[in-house]
C-alpha positions as CSV (number, residue, x, y, z in Angstrom):
1,M,-104.9,24.6,-225.7
2,K,-108.1,26.4,-224.7
3,K,-110.7,27.4,-227.2
4,Q,-110.4,31.1,-227.9
5,S,-114.2,31.5,-227.3
6,I,-116.3,28.4,-226.8
7,I,-119.7,29.8,-227.4
8,L,-118.7,33.3,-226.6
9,S,-121.5,34.4,-224.3
10,L,-121.9,31.0,-222.7
11,F,-118.7,31.7,-220.9
12,L,-120.2,34.7,-219.4
13,L,-123.9,33.7,-219.1
14,L,-123.7,30.0,-218.2
15,G,-120.7,29.7,-216.0
16,F,-119.0,27.2,-218.3
17,G,-115.6,28.8,-218.2
18,L,-113.1,28.2,-221.0
19,Q,-111.1,25.9,-218.9
20,A,-114.1,23.8,-218.1
21,Q,-115.4,23.3,-221.6
22,Y,-113.3,20.3,-222.5
23,E,-114.1,18.8,-219.1
24,V,-117.8,19.0,-220.0
25,D,-117.1,17.5,-223.4
26,A,-115.2,14.5,-221.9
27,L,-118.2,13.6,-219.6
28,R,-120.8,14.2,-222.3
29,Y,-119.2,11.7,-224.7
30,S,-118.3,9.2,-222.0
31,R,-121.7,8.9,-220.3
32,L,-123.7,6.3,-222.3
33,N,-127.3,5.0,-221.9
34,H,-127.6,2.2,-224.4
35,G,-130.8,2.3,-226.5
36,G,-131.1,-0.9,-228.6
37,T,-134.2,-3.1,-228.9
38,A,-137.5,-2.7,-227.0
39,R,-137.0,-6.0,-225.2
40,S,-133.7,-4.9,-223.8
41,A,-135.1,-1.4,-222.9
42,A,-138.0,-3.0,-221.1
43,L,-135.6,-4.8,-218.9
44,S,-133.7,-1.5,-218.4
45,G,-130.7,-2.8,-220.3
46,A,-130.1,-5.7,-217.9
47,F,-129.4,-8.1,-220.8
48,G,-125.7,-8.9,-220.4
49,A,-126.2,-12.5,-219.2
50,L,-129.2,-13.3,-221.4
51,G,-127.9,-12.7,-224.9
52,G,-129.8,-13.5,-228.0
53,D,-130.6,-9.8,-228.5
54,I,-128.9,-7.6,-231.0
55,T,-128.4,-4.9,-228.3
56,T,-125.7,-7.1,-226.8
57,L,-123.4,-6.5,-229.8
58,N,-122.7,-3.1,-228.1
59,T,-122.8,-4.3,-224.5
60,N,-121.8,-7.9,-224.0
61,P,-120.7,-9.4,-227.4
62,G,-120.9,-12.9,-225.9
63,G,-124.6,-12.5,-226.3
64,I,-124.4,-13.0,-230.1
65,A,-123.3,-16.6,-229.5
66,M,-126.8,-17.3,-228.1
67,Y,-128.4,-17.0,-231.5
68,R,-129.5,-20.3,-233.1
69,S,-131.1,-18.7,-236.2
70,S,-130.5,-15.6,-238.3
71,E,-132.3,-12.5,-237.5
72,F,-133.1,-9.0,-238.8
73,V,-134.5,-6.3,-236.4
74,F,-135.1,-2.5,-236.4
75,T,-136.4,-0.3,-233.6
76,P,-138.0,3.2,-234.0
77,N,-138.2,5.3,-230.9
78,L,-140.3,8.3,-229.9
79,R,-138.9,10.5,-227.1
80,F,-140.6,13.1,-224.9
81,G,-138.9,15.3,-222.4
82,R,-140.0,17.9,-219.9
83,S,-137.9,20.2,-217.6
84,K,-138.8,22.4,-214.7
85,S,-136.3,25.1,-213.6
86,L,-136.5,27.1,-210.4
87,Y,-134.5,30.3,-210.8
88,Y,-134.7,32.5,-207.7
89,D,-138.5,32.2,-207.0
90,D,-139.7,31.8,-210.6
91,Y,-140.5,28.5,-212.3
92,S,-140.0,27.8,-216.0
93,N,-141.2,24.8,-217.9
94,E,-139.9,23.5,-221.3
95,S,-140.5,20.4,-223.4
96,Y,-139.3,18.6,-226.5
97,V,-140.2,15.6,-228.7
98,N,-138.2,13.7,-231.3
99,A,-138.2,10.5,-233.2
100,S,-135.3,8.3,-234.2
101,I,-134.3,4.8,-235.3
102,D,-132.4,3.4,-232.2
103,N,-131.5,0.0,-233.5
104,L,-131.0,-1.6,-236.9
105,G,-129.2,-4.9,-237.3
106,L,-128.6,-8.3,-238.8
107,V,-127.3,-11.5,-237.2
108,L,-126.3,-14.6,-239.3
109,A,-126.1,-17.9,-237.5
110,F,-124.3,-20.9,-238.9
111,K,-124.2,-24.5,-237.8
112,P,-120.8,-26.3,-238.1
113,K,-120.2,-30.0,-238.6
114,E,-122.2,-32.5,-236.7
115,N,-120.7,-33.6,-233.3
116,S,-118.6,-30.5,-233.2
117,V,-117.9,-28.9,-229.8
118,V,-118.8,-25.6,-231.5
119,K,-122.5,-25.7,-231.8
120,R,-123.0,-22.4,-233.6
121,V,-121.0,-19.6,-235.0
122,Q,-122.5,-16.1,-235.7
123,V,-121.6,-12.8,-237.3
124,G,-123.6,-9.7,-236.7
125,F,-123.9,-6.1,-237.9
126,A,-125.7,-3.6,-235.9
127,L,-126.4,0.1,-235.5
128,N,-127.3,1.0,-232.0
129,R,-127.9,4.3,-230.3
130,L,-125.5,4.8,-227.3
131,A,-126.6,8.2,-226.2
132,D,-129.2,10.8,-227.0
133,F,-128.5,14.5,-226.2
134,S,-132.0,15.9,-226.6
135,N,-132.8,18.4,-223.8
136,K,-134.3,21.8,-223.3
137,I,-134.4,23.9,-220.2
138,G,-135.3,27.5,-219.5
139,Q,-135.1,30.2,-216.8
140,S,-137.0,33.4,-216.6
141,R,-137.6,36.2,-214.1
142,F,-138.0,39.9,-213.6
143,M,-134.7,41.4,-212.5
144,E,-134.7,43.7,-209.5
145,E,-131.0,44.4,-210.0
146,G,-129.2,45.5,-213.1
147,G,-129.6,43.0,-215.9
148,R,-127.4,41.7,-218.7
149,A,-127.3,45.0,-220.6
150,D,-126.2,46.8,-217.5
151,Y,-123.6,44.1,-216.9
152,L,-122.2,44.6,-220.4
153,A,-122.0,48.3,-220.0
154,K,-120.1,48.0,-216.8
155,Q,-117.7,45.5,-218.4
156,A,-117.1,48.0,-221.3
157,D,-116.3,50.9,-219.0
158,G,-112.8,52.1,-219.2
159,N,-112.3,50.9,-222.8
160,Y,-112.4,53.0,-225.9
161,F,-115.1,51.7,-228.3
162,G,-112.5,50.9,-230.9
163,S,-110.8,48.5,-228.5
164,L,-113.9,46.6,-227.3
165,G,-114.2,42.9,-228.0
166,G,-116.6,40.0,-227.4
167,L,-120.1,40.7,-226.3
168,Q,-119.3,44.3,-225.3
169,E,-118.3,45.1,-228.9
170,M,-121.5,43.4,-230.2
171,A,-123.6,45.3,-227.7
172,W,-122.1,48.6,-228.9
173,K,-122.6,47.7,-232.6
174,T,-126.2,46.9,-232.0
175,Y,-126.9,50.1,-229.9
176,L,-127.6,48.1,-226.8
177,I,-125.0,50.2,-225.0
178,D,-123.6,53.5,-225.9
179,T,-121.0,55.9,-224.7
180,I,-122.0,58.5,-222.1
181,E,-122.2,62.0,-223.5
182,N,-118.8,63.7,-223.8
183,S,-117.1,60.4,-223.1
184,D,-115.6,57.8,-225.4
185,Q,-114.8,55.1,-222.8
186,Y,-117.7,55.0,-220.3
187,Y,-121.0,53.4,-221.2
188,Y,-124.7,53.2,-220.3
189,N,-127.9,51.4,-221.4
190,D,-131.4,52.5,-221.2
191,L,-133.0,49.5,-219.6
192,D,-134.8,50.0,-216.4
193,E,-133.6,47.7,-213.6
194,H,-137.0,45.9,-213.5
195,N,-136.6,44.1,-216.8
196,Y,-137.6,40.6,-217.9
197,Q,-135.0,37.9,-218.7
198,K,-135.5,34.6,-220.3
199,N,-132.8,32.0,-221.1
200,I,-133.4,28.9,-223.2
201,H,-130.7,26.2,-223.4
202,E,-131.4,23.5,-226.0
203,T,-129.2,20.5,-227.0
204,S,-129.7,17.8,-229.6
205,G,-127.8,15.0,-231.2
206,D,-126.6,11.5,-230.4
207,I,-123.9,8.9,-230.4
208,D,-124.7,6.0,-232.8
209,E,-122.4,3.0,-233.0
210,F,-122.0,0.6,-235.8
211,S,-120.7,-2.8,-234.7
212,I,-119.3,-5.8,-236.4
213,S,-119.4,-8.9,-234.2
214,A,-118.6,-12.5,-234.2
215,G,-119.5,-15.3,-231.7
216,A,-119.2,-18.9,-231.0
217,N,-121.4,-21.3,-228.9
218,I,-119.1,-23.8,-227.2
219,A,-120.9,-27.0,-226.2
220,D,-124.0,-25.0,-225.2
221,K,-122.1,-24.0,-222.0
222,I,-119.8,-21.2,-223.0
223,Y,-120.8,-18.3,-225.3
224,L,-118.0,-16.1,-226.6
225,G,-118.1,-13.0,-228.7
226,A,-116.1,-9.9,-229.8
227,S,-117.1,-6.7,-231.5
228,L,-115.4,-3.8,-233.2
229,G,-117.3,-0.6,-232.6
230,F,-117.3,2.6,-234.7
231,P,-119.2,5.3,-232.8
232,K,-120.2,8.6,-234.4
233,I,-120.9,11.8,-232.5
234,E,-123.3,14.5,-233.6
235,Y,-124.0,17.3,-231.1
236,Q,-125.6,20.7,-231.3
237,E,-126.1,23.2,-228.5
238,L,-128.2,26.4,-228.8
239,N,-128.6,29.1,-226.2
240,Y,-131.0,32.0,-226.4
241,F,-130.8,34.8,-223.8
242,T,-133.4,37.5,-224.1
243,E,-133.8,40.6,-222.0
244,S,-136.8,42.7,-222.7
245,D,-138.8,45.8,-221.5
246,K,-141.9,43.7,-220.9
247,E,-143.6,46.5,-218.9
248,N,-142.9,49.2,-221.5
249,I,-140.9,51.4,-219.2
250,S,-138.5,52.5,-221.9
251,D,-139.6,54.9,-224.5
252,Y,-137.6,53.2,-227.3
253,F,-136.0,49.9,-226.2
254,R,-137.9,46.7,-226.9
255,D,-135.6,43.7,-226.3
256,F,-132.2,42.1,-227.2
257,T,-131.3,38.5,-227.8
258,I,-128.0,36.7,-227.7
259,K,-128.0,33.5,-229.6
260,D,-125.1,31.1,-229.3
261,T,-124.6,28.1,-231.6
262,Y,-122.1,25.3,-231.0
263,T,-121.8,22.0,-233.0
264,A,-119.5,19.1,-232.7
265,S,-119.0,15.9,-234.6
266,G,-116.5,13.0,-234.5
267,R,-115.8,9.4,-235.3
268,G,-114.1,6.8,-233.2
269,F,-113.4,3.2,-232.7
270,N,-113.2,0.6,-229.9
271,A,-113.2,-3.1,-229.2
272,K,-115.3,-5.2,-226.9
273,I,-115.0,-8.8,-225.7
274,G,-117.6,-10.8,-223.8
275,A,-118.7,-14.2,-222.5
276,I,-121.7,-15.9,-221.1
277,A,-121.4,-19.1,-219.0
278,R,-124.3,-21.5,-218.4
279,P,-123.1,-23.8,-215.6
280,V,-126.7,-25.1,-215.1
281,N,-129.8,-24.6,-217.2
282,W,-131.4,-22.1,-214.8
283,L,-128.4,-19.8,-214.4
284,R,-126.4,-17.6,-216.7
285,I,-123.4,-15.5,-215.8
286,G,-122.0,-12.8,-218.1
287,A,-118.9,-10.6,-218.3
288,A,-117.6,-8.0,-220.8
289,Y,-114.8,-5.6,-221.3
290,H,-115.0,-2.4,-223.4
291,S,-111.8,-0.8,-224.4
292,P,-111.5,3.0,-224.3
293,T,-113.1,4.6,-227.3
294,I,-110.6,6.7,-229.3
295,Y,-112.0,9.7,-231.1
296,Q,-109.2,10.6,-233.4
297,Q,-110.8,13.8,-234.4
298,I,-113.7,15.8,-232.9
299,D,-114.5,18.9,-235.0
300,E,-116.3,21.7,-233.4
301,E,-117.6,25.1,-234.6
302,W,-119.3,28.0,-232.8
303,Y,-120.5,31.5,-233.3
304,T,-122.6,34.1,-231.5
305,E,-125.3,36.5,-232.8
306,M,-126.8,39.5,-231.1
307,T,-130.0,41.3,-232.1
308,T,-131.4,44.4,-230.5
309,N,-135.0,45.6,-231.3
310,F,-136.2,49.2,-230.8
311,D,-139.7,50.8,-230.8
312,Q,-138.1,53.8,-232.5
313,N,-135.7,54.3,-235.3
314,I,-132.3,54.1,-233.7
315,G,-129.1,54.5,-235.8
316,G,-131.1,54.3,-239.0
317,D,-133.2,51.2,-238.2
318,Y,-135.5,49.5,-235.7
319,T,-133.4,46.3,-235.6
320,H,-129.6,45.9,-235.4
321,T,-127.8,42.6,-235.6
322,D,-124.1,41.6,-235.2
323,K,-122.7,38.2,-235.7
324,T,-119.2,36.7,-235.1
325,S,-117.5,34.8,-237.7
326,K,-117.7,31.0,-237.4
327,Q,-114.8,29.6,-235.4
328,G,-113.6,26.0,-235.2
329,W,-111.2,23.6,-233.5
330,K,-110.1,20.0,-233.5
331,Y,-109.0,17.7,-230.7
332,Q,-108.8,14.1,-229.8
333,L,-110.7,12.4,-227.0
334,I,-110.2,9.0,-225.3
335,T,-113.2,7.9,-223.2
336,P,-112.9,5.5,-220.2
337,S,-113.0,1.7,-220.5
338,R,-115.9,-0.3,-219.1
339,L,-116.2,-3.5,-217.1
340,I,-119.6,-5.3,-217.0
341,G,-120.7,-8.2,-214.9
342,S,-124.2,-9.8,-215.1
343,A,-126.3,-12.7,-214.0
344,A,-129.7,-14.1,-214.9
345,I,-132.0,-16.7,-213.4
346,L,-134.3,-18.5,-215.7
347,V,-137.5,-20.0,-214.3
348,G,-138.1,-22.7,-216.9
349,K,-140.3,-21.3,-219.6
350,V,-142.2,-19.1,-217.2
351,G,-139.8,-16.1,-216.9
352,L,-136.5,-14.7,-215.8
353,L,-134.7,-12.3,-213.5
354,S,-131.7,-10.4,-214.6
355,L,-129.1,-8.1,-213.0
356,E,-126.2,-6.1,-214.5
357,Y,-123.5,-4.0,-213.0
358,E,-121.3,-1.7,-215.1
359,Y,-118.2,-0.1,-213.7
360,V,-116.8,3.0,-215.4
361,D,-114.3,5.6,-214.1
362,Y,-115.1,8.9,-215.7
363,K,-111.9,10.6,-214.4
364,N,-109.9,8.4,-216.8
365,A,-111.2,10.3,-219.8
366,R,-108.4,12.1,-221.7
367,I,-108.2,15.0,-224.1
368,E,-105.3,15.1,-226.5
369,A,-104.0,17.3,-229.2
370,H,-105.1,16.7,-232.8
371,S,-102.4,16.1,-235.4
372,D,-103.2,19.5,-237.0
373,N,-102.3,21.2,-233.7
374,P,-99.6,18.9,-232.2
375,T,-98.3,21.5,-229.7
376,D,-101.7,22.0,-228.0
377,D,-101.4,21.4,-224.2
378,Y,-104.5,19.9,-222.5
379,S,-102.8,19.2,-219.2
380,I,-105.0,21.7,-217.3
381,D,-108.1,20.2,-218.9
382,N,-107.1,16.7,-217.9
383,E,-106.4,17.8,-214.4
384,S,-109.9,19.3,-214.3
385,V,-111.4,15.9,-215.5
386,E,-109.5,14.1,-212.7
387,S,-110.6,16.5,-210.0
388,S,-114.2,16.8,-211.1
389,Y,-115.3,13.2,-211.9
390,R,-115.2,9.8,-210.2
391,A,-115.8,6.1,-210.8
392,V,-119.3,4.8,-210.6
393,G,-121.2,1.6,-210.7
394,N,-124.4,1.6,-212.9
395,I,-127.0,-0.9,-211.8
396,K,-129.7,-2.4,-214.0
397,T,-132.3,-5.0,-213.1
398,G,-135.1,-6.6,-215.2
399,A,-137.7,-9.3,-215.1
400,E,-139.8,-11.1,-217.7
401,V,-142.9,-13.2,-217.3
402,R,-144.0,-15.4,-220.2
403,L,-147.6,-16.2,-220.9
404,G,-147.3,-18.5,-224.0
405,P,-146.2,-16.4,-226.9
406,V,-146.8,-13.1,-225.0
407,S,-144.2,-11.8,-222.5
408,L,-144.6,-9.0,-219.8
409,R,-141.5,-7.2,-218.8
410,G,-140.3,-4.6,-216.3
411,G,-137.0,-3.1,-215.1
412,F,-135.2,-0.5,-213.0
413,A,-131.8,1.2,-213.5
414,F,-129.8,3.7,-211.5
415,Y,-126.9,5.7,-212.9
416,P,-125.1,7.5,-210.0
417,S,-123.8,11.0,-210.3
418,P,-120.4,11.1,-212.0
419,Y,-119.3,14.2,-210.0
420,K,-116.9,14.3,-207.1
421,N,-117.6,16.0,-203.8
422,N,-121.2,16.9,-204.6
423,I,-120.1,19.4,-207.3
424,N,-123.4,18.6,-209.0
425,D,-126.0,15.8,-208.9
426,D,-127.2,14.5,-212.2
427,A,-127.9,11.0,-211.0
428,I,-130.4,9.2,-213.3
429,T,-133.1,6.9,-212.1
430,S,-134.9,4.9,-214.8
431,Y,-138.1,2.7,-214.8
432,S,-139.2,0.6,-217.7
433,G,-141.9,-1.8,-218.8
434,G,-143.0,-3.6,-221.9
435,I,-144.8,-6.4,-223.7
436,G,-143.7,-8.7,-226.5
437,F,-145.0,-11.3,-228.8
438,R,-143.0,-14.2,-230.2
439,G,-144.0,-16.1,-233.3
440,E,-142.1,-18.7,-235.3
441,A,-140.8,-16.3,-238.0
442,F,-141.2,-12.9,-236.5
443,F,-141.5,-11.1,-233.1
444,L,-142.9,-7.7,-232.0
445,D,-141.8,-5.9,-228.8
446,L,-143.1,-2.7,-227.2
447,A,-141.3,-0.8,-224.4
448,Y,-141.8,2.3,-222.3
449,V,-138.9,3.9,-220.4
450,Y,-139.3,6.8,-217.9
451,S,-136.3,8.5,-216.3
452,D,-135.7,11.5,-214.1
453,S,-132.7,13.5,-212.9
454,K,-131.8,16.9,-211.5
455,D,-128.9,19.3,-211.6
456,T,-128.0,22.9,-211.0
457,Y,-127.2,25.5,-213.8
458,Y,-125.7,29.0,-213.6
459,V,-127.3,31.6,-215.8
460,Y,-124.4,34.0,-214.9
461,D,-120.8,33.1,-214.2
462,P,-120.7,33.2,-210.3
463,T,-117.0,34.2,-210.3
464,V,-117.6,37.5,-212.1
465,T,-121.0,38.8,-210.8
466,S,-123.0,38.8,-207.6
467,L,-126.0,37.6,-209.6
468,N,-124.9,34.0,-208.8
469,S,-128.0,32.2,-207.7
470,P,-128.1,28.9,-209.7
471,A,-131.2,27.5,-211.4
472,N,-132.3,24.2,-209.9
473,N,-133.5,21.9,-212.6
474,T,-135.5,18.7,-212.7
475,Y,-135.8,16.6,-215.9
476,K,-138.4,13.9,-216.7
477,R,-137.9,11.9,-219.9
478,S,-139.9,9.2,-221.5
479,Q,-139.5,7.1,-224.6
480,T,-141.7,4.6,-226.4
481,M,-139.9,1.9,-228.5
482,L,-141.2,-0.6,-231.0
483,T,-139.0,-3.5,-232.3
484,L,-140.0,-5.6,-235.2
485,G,-137.8,-8.6,-235.9
486,F,-137.7,-11.5,-238.5
487,R,-136.1,-14.9,-238.1
488,F,-134.8,-16.9,-241.0
């Protein structure tokens, strides 16, 4: 079942056709970049074989079995993002900043009977951020050809104004387009071809997961753990498209703006199992399996608003606004499973080296009908997922040097593009560093993570207009994390 109008003008402006929208959703909620503690982030998340960090409750639950004492931690995070977009020959720059709590958790460690092969058992409760959707990009240029208003007028041609729908009807209601004199089905607009366009696309939200975990330390050689995860999606997408008479060519037209708003929320569940083996004191080997996450209900809503501003009184006012009613839909999503392998070398009390490999096959994501709409058919959407995405191996590496109670850390991570056949790029490269202090009853860690990526973005749907040059975007993101922890 296709959405009747997923962000009505995004279909026309951005090239995300109705058939592709669920495909985009499936990837968005499947592609994770674990937040967690500052220590884990400083090692670029390469913590699967190390354990003893509350982040591992969401990555390798076997890591909880490394705890010898109880612990409470929390991690605030400050994010900055910058984007540069090249659209035709014009550059646009945008930025954003936000703050969040990326990690909050408690681990309780218990010591069984003396001489037991089980040296410790643990239970843990953690809230970790799995994905952050903050982003902002923009494109702008002077159009040498007919702009969006002209495009809408041409789309409306041949239709009586009483039968118009979508953006064409909104353009007519806000006086952006009007019928040609002595005609009731052919339209014009008064914008000169040399008009200015600006498009801003902004996203926000996150996936936070609450985990309940348990672990056991077997003879200080094998560390086992399992987690139940309950992720929660919150996502918002805003798109502002403005076309204006910036050079004051028109006698009465000033500008018009199309604002699209889309929100989605959902809750799911999954299970994870993991283990760490310590065959010798200097080597640790880890493995973990994440079941598919089942989002039994994803609720989405969307609406579009158009506003046209004039320098003269047109139709009884200087400003005219039309807004669609809020629409909504529900569906189910199953994200792919994950396999994680890791290894770490410990150099006495001097430091460590860590490596982690995560395998995930994005084409295994599945969209299914919600129980409220059991006859919905998503077969075309799932075929699109299979044909667009591929399996990847995410690589993370990290190192730590200990100078008494102070530790210096660094890391590198690479997340390959999930797209098949070079449909898009969107590979992510990440660099990290940090410093930490360990006391007897508390610890403090600071981390900085920098990542960059690039992709292409269509301001117009290339299948319905010749104005099909994509915007080439680059993204640079940084985050500063501070973890404060207490042992007891």
